[in-house]
C-alpha positions in Angstrom: -48.9 -19.9 -10.2 -49.5 -16.8 -12.4 -48.2 -14.5 -9.7 -45.0 -16.6 -9.5 -44.5 -16.5 -13.3 -45.1 -12.7 -13.2 -42.7 -12.2 -10.3 -40.0 -14.3 -12.1 -40.6 -12.4 -15.3 -40.1 -9.1 -13.5 -36.9 -10.4 -11.9 -35.5 -11.6 -15.2 -36.4 -8.3 -16.9 -34.7 -6.4 -14.1 -31.6 -8.5 -14.3 -31.3 -8.2 -18.1 -31.9 -4.4 -17.9 -29.2 -4.1 -15.3 -26.7 -6.1 -17.5 -27.6 -4.0 -20.5 -27.1 -0.8 -18.5 -23.7 -2.1 -17.3 -22.6 -3.0 -20.8 -23.6 0.5 -22.0 -21.7 2.1 -19.1 -18.7 0.0 -19.9 -18.8 1.1 -23.6 -19.1 4.7 -22.7 -16.3 4.6 -20.1 -14.0 2.6 -22.4 -14.5 4.8 -25.4 -14.1 8.0 -23.3 -10.8 6.7 -21.9 -9.6 5.7 -25.4 -10.5 9.0 -27.0 -8.9 10.9 -24.1 -5.7 8.9 -24.6 -5.6 9.8 -28.3 -6.5 13.5 -27.9 -3.8 13.8 -25.2 -1.3 12.3 -27.6 -2.3 14.7 -30.4 -2.1 17.7 -28.0 1.6 17.2 -27.7 1.5 18.0 -23.9 4.3 15.9 -22.1 2.9 16.6 -18.6 -0.6 15.4 -19.6 0.9 12.4 -21.4 2.9 11.4 -18.3 -0.3 11.3 -16.2 -1.8 8.7 -18.5 0.4 5.8 -17.6 0.4 3.5 -14.6 3.6 2.5 -12.8 3.8 -1.0 -14.4 3.1 0.3 -17.9 4.5 -1.6 -20.9 4.0 -1.1 -24.6 5.0 -3.3 -27.5 5.8 -2.2 -31.0 7.5 -3.8 -34.1 10.9 -2.9 -32.6 10.3 -4.2 -29.1 8.9 -3.4 -25.7 9.0 -0.1 -23.8 8.2 1.0 -20.2 6.5 4.3 -19.4 9.7 6.4 -19.4 10.9 4.9 -22.7 7.4 5.5 -24.2 7.3 9.1 -23.2 10.7 9.6 -24.8 9.7 7.8 -27.9 6.5 9.8 -28.4 8.4 13.0 -28.3 9.7 12.0 -31.8 6.3 11.4 -33.2 4.2 14.0 -35.1 0.6 12.8 -35.0 -1.8 14.0 -37.7 -5.6 13.8 -37.5 -6.7 10.2 -36.7 -9.8 8.1 -36.9 -10.6 5.3 -34.5 -12.8 2.4 -35.8 -14.0 -1.1 -34.9 -13.6 -0.4 -31.2 -14.2 -3.4 -29.0 -14.3 -3.0 -25.2 -14.2 -5.7 -22.5 -13.6 -5.6 -18.8 -12.3 -7.9 -16.0 -12.6 -6.5 -12.5 -10.8 -3.0 -12.5 -9.4 -3.5 -16.0 -10.8 -2.3 -19.3 -9.3 -3.7 -22.5 -9.9 -1.8 -25.7 -8.9 -3.1 -29.1 -9.4 -1.0 -32.2 -8.1 0.2 -35.5 -6.6 3.6 -36.0 -6.0 5.4 -39.3 -3.6 8.3 -39.1 -0.5 9.7 -40.7 2.4 9.7 -38.3 5.9 11.1 -38.8 8.6 9.4 -36.7 12.0 11.1 -36.7 11.3 12.9 -39.9 10.1 9.7 -41.7 6.5 9.3 -42.7 4.9 6.0 -41.5 2.2 4.2 -43.4 -1.2 5.8 -43.1 -3.0 2.5 -43.5 -5.4 1.3 -40.9 -3.6 -0.6 -38.1 -4.6 -2.6 -35.1 -4.0 -1.3 -31.6 -4.8 -2.4 -28.1 -4.9 -0.2 -25.0 -5.5 -1.5 -21.5 -6.7 0.7 -18.6 -6.6 -0.1 -14.9 -8.8 1.7 -12.3 -6.6 3.0 -9.5 -6.9 5.3 -6.6 -5.6 8.0 -8.9 -8.2 7.3 -11.6 -7.8 5.3 -14.8 -4.3 4.6 -15.9 -3.0 2.9 -19.0 -1.0 -0.2 -18.1 -0.4 -1.7 -21.5 -0.5 -0.7 -25.2 0.2 -2.6 -28.4 0.9 -0.7 -31.6 1.0 -3.0 -34.6 1.9 -0.3 -37.1 5.0 -1.2 -39.2 7.9 1.2 -38.5 9.1 0.9 -42.1 6.8 2.9 -44.5 
């Protein structure tokens, strides 16, 4: 009986350790993807930005939804200052990683300064044959300062 309890204990510890390792890997991967997204936006490199998005990409903002082409045009008009990401939450379902977070930054859109208050965002990544691609993004920053 002791051997059975010991074996079951080892199995349970192994299972929990595996789950903890997976959760850690998920957090590292999700945060790496998210930080890469933001550093690419800040770099102001249109070719690198275009590689971020999947074919079915959509974003939503206070003024409506955009596809990848519209988003790339839109971000050409944004000047992004230094930023800080906080309260990052990462989940996954199959080949999808969902990140929700707050960002604090000063952005200028078409010459107008937007609010630099902390705002909620969501960025969704899909693992594809070409690597991780962003398939959805929500920006809850008000467009009126």
